[in-house]
N, C-alpha and C positions, 0 to 999 in steps of 0.2 A: 620472527613472527610477522605474519601478514594479516590483512583484513579481507575477508570474503563478504562482499555486500550482495545479499540475495534479495532482490527488490522487484516488487510489482507496482509500477507507478505509471499508469496510462497517461495522466495529464501533468505529471511533474511534481505535485505537492509532496508526495511521499518521498521522492528522491531528494527534494530540497531539505526536508527534515533530517533524513538519513545522512546526507552529506555534511551537515553541521556536526553531527556526532563523530563521524569517521575522520573528518579533517582535523578535529581536535586532538586526535591520536598521533598525527604526523607520520603515519605508516603507509606502506604501499597497499593499494586497494585493488582487489580483483572483483570486478562487477559481474554478477550473474543476473541477466535481465529476464525476468519471468514473463514479460509480455511477448516474447518471441514464440509464435505459434509453432514454428518448424523445428525448434531446438530439441535435442535429445537430452533431456534432463537426467535420465537414468544413467548417463555416462559421466555425470559430474560428481565430484566428491570434494570435501574440504579437509585439509590437513589437520591432524589432531592439535597441533600447536598454534593454529591460527585462531583469530577471533572472528566469529561469524556474526553478521547483523542481518536479521531477516525482517523485512519491512513490507507492510501491505496497507492499503487503505481499508477503512471499515465500510462495508456495503450493507446497509440496513442492520448494523450491529453484528455482522458476521465477517469472517474471512472470505474474500471472493473465491468461489468454488474453483475457478481455473488456477488461481494462485495456490490453493490448498493441494490440488492434484499435482502441480509441478514441484512444489517444495517436498512433497512426500516421496518423490523419486530421487532426490539428492541424498547422497550418503554423508552423514554428519561426522562420523568417526570420533564421536565424543568430544568434538571441539566445543569450547566455551562460546556461548551464544547470547546475543542481546536481541530481544524481539521488540519490534516497533509497530504500532498501529497508528494511523493518521486519520483524523475525521474532521468534518466541516462544522464543528461547534455545536452539533446536536447531541449525540451520545455514541459511545463505541460499544456499549452493552457487553456481548460475549466475545467480541473480536479478539481481545488479548488472551483470554484463557484458551480459546480455540487454537490460536496461533502457537501458544505454549505447548499444547497437546500435540499438535502437528510436528513441531520442531523436535520434541522429545522422542516421538515415534520414529523420526528420521535419523535419530542417533546424535542429536545435538544436546548439549548440557546448558540449559537456560540459567543464566546468572543475573540477568537484569531485564527490566521491561519498561517501555515508554509508551504512553498514550499521548500523542501530540496533536495540536490543532494546525490545520492549514486551510486555505481558502476553499470553500465548497466547490466541487467540480462542476456543478450545474447551476446552483443558485449563488452566484459569485458575490452577492451582497453580504453573505454570511461568512464571517472570519476573513473578510477582505484584507489583504496585505499581510496575512500571517503565513508562516512564522515571521514575527516582527523582531525588533532589536531586543526586546525583553525576552522573547522566546529563545532567541539565539544564545544569549548570555546564559540562560538557565540550562539549555541543552549542552552547551560547551562545559559548564561546570559539572554537570552530571556525567558527561563523558569522562572527565578526569577521575571521578569517583569510581566509575566502572573499570578504568584502567588500573587503578589502585587495587581493586578486587581481583582483577586478572593476574596481577603481579604478586598477590598475596599468597597465603598458604592454601592448600586444597580444601582445608576445613572451612575457610572463609567463603569459598565459592559455592555456597549452597543456593538453592533455588529461592527466589523471592516469593512472597505471598501475592498472588495475582487475582484480581477480582473477576467474577464471572459466574456463570451457572452451568451445571450439568443436570439434565441435558441442556444444550444450547437452545436459544430462542429459534423459532422456525424461520428459515430463510425466505426472503421475499422474492418476487419475480423481478425482471429487468425494469419494468415500468416504462420509463421514457426512452424510446428508441429513436436515435437520430436518423433523419432522412435527407436526401440531397434535393436541392431546388434547381432552378434553371440556370444558376451560375456555375454549375458543375461543368468542368472541361474534360472530364474523363481521364485525368492524369493518373489515376490508380493508386495514389498514396494512401487513401483510406483503406482499401482492400489489403494493400501491402503491410500496413501497420496494425490492422485489427488483431488484437490478441486472441479473439474467439473465432476468427475466420468466418465472421457473420456476413461479410460483404462479398458478393459475387464479382469476380474479376471480369466475367463476361457481361454482366449487367450491373454497373456500379451504383445505379440508383435503387437497386434492390437490396434490402437488408433482411436477413433471416431473424425474425423477432424471437424465435426459440433459442437461437444461439447468442444473440446480442446480450451483453451483460451491462449495458448502459454505462460503460466506463468513460465515454466521451473522448476516447483517443482519436477517433476519426474527425471529430469536431475541431480538436486542437491541431491536427496535422493538415487539415485542408487549407491549401494556400489561397483559395478563393472565398473562404468562409461560406461555402455552399452547403455544408451539412449542419442541420439544426434540429433541435427537439421542438415539439409543439409548444408555442409560447403560452397559450391559455392553460395548458396542463402545468407548465413550470410555474406560472403565476399562482395557480391554485395550490400547488405543493408548497410554494414559498409561504403563502398565507397560513397554511396548516402548520408549518414548522416555525412560524415567527416567534411564538412564545418561547419555544425550546432553544432557539438559536440566537436570539437577540442579546442575551446576557453573556458577556465574555466568560468563557471557560478557560481554565489554566491547564497546562500540561500536568500529567500525572506520572510520577517517576517511582519505580520499584527496584530495590536492590537488596 
């Protein structure tokens, strides 16, 4: 039995949470990186006896559309699956139920779900330093419970009750689109790493706002810190979210 880690983690928070879970199992991990724009996801499949972990960040309470499209192309072969959504301490809303629906349609059998907290990818003051030691211990303990369920009888491997709404909440737009400033050296890493192919390789300072999903991958990857979002807009958004984000939220675990 191996672990297939199917993950969309542009800035690393979702991967950090997922790694805590999969490392607790002590098994070989095959990672499928959903941020790769050029990958042929329709050629990928998971063995029935493997455990799959499908993990995404919550974007405005929904699964990122690119991640949803790419997961839907992977053949699940009825492999048992853990779904994970990660959010920056505001709310995950319909992300988890949508991810469950996508996984089931792709042939996975959802047996557990996690909504976990990680540092906000834009407003870093929210959930700063998370997942922390408490989160890690909680996720490791839950991972052990998941493994017990996997190794139990087929009757025990029923789907958990997952919160969310049908229909899902309306998806929002990209909002904050990063742009390059005069520190840009035209190294091309931003265009190379953009999951949405929103940055022109011919004109690296140009970002297609219709394609950009505001994932902040280009901001994280830029070695010159040349790509940024509008500071005034970030401050306004942070102020609007202050009440919702300032109180510590805990991980939600479903099995």
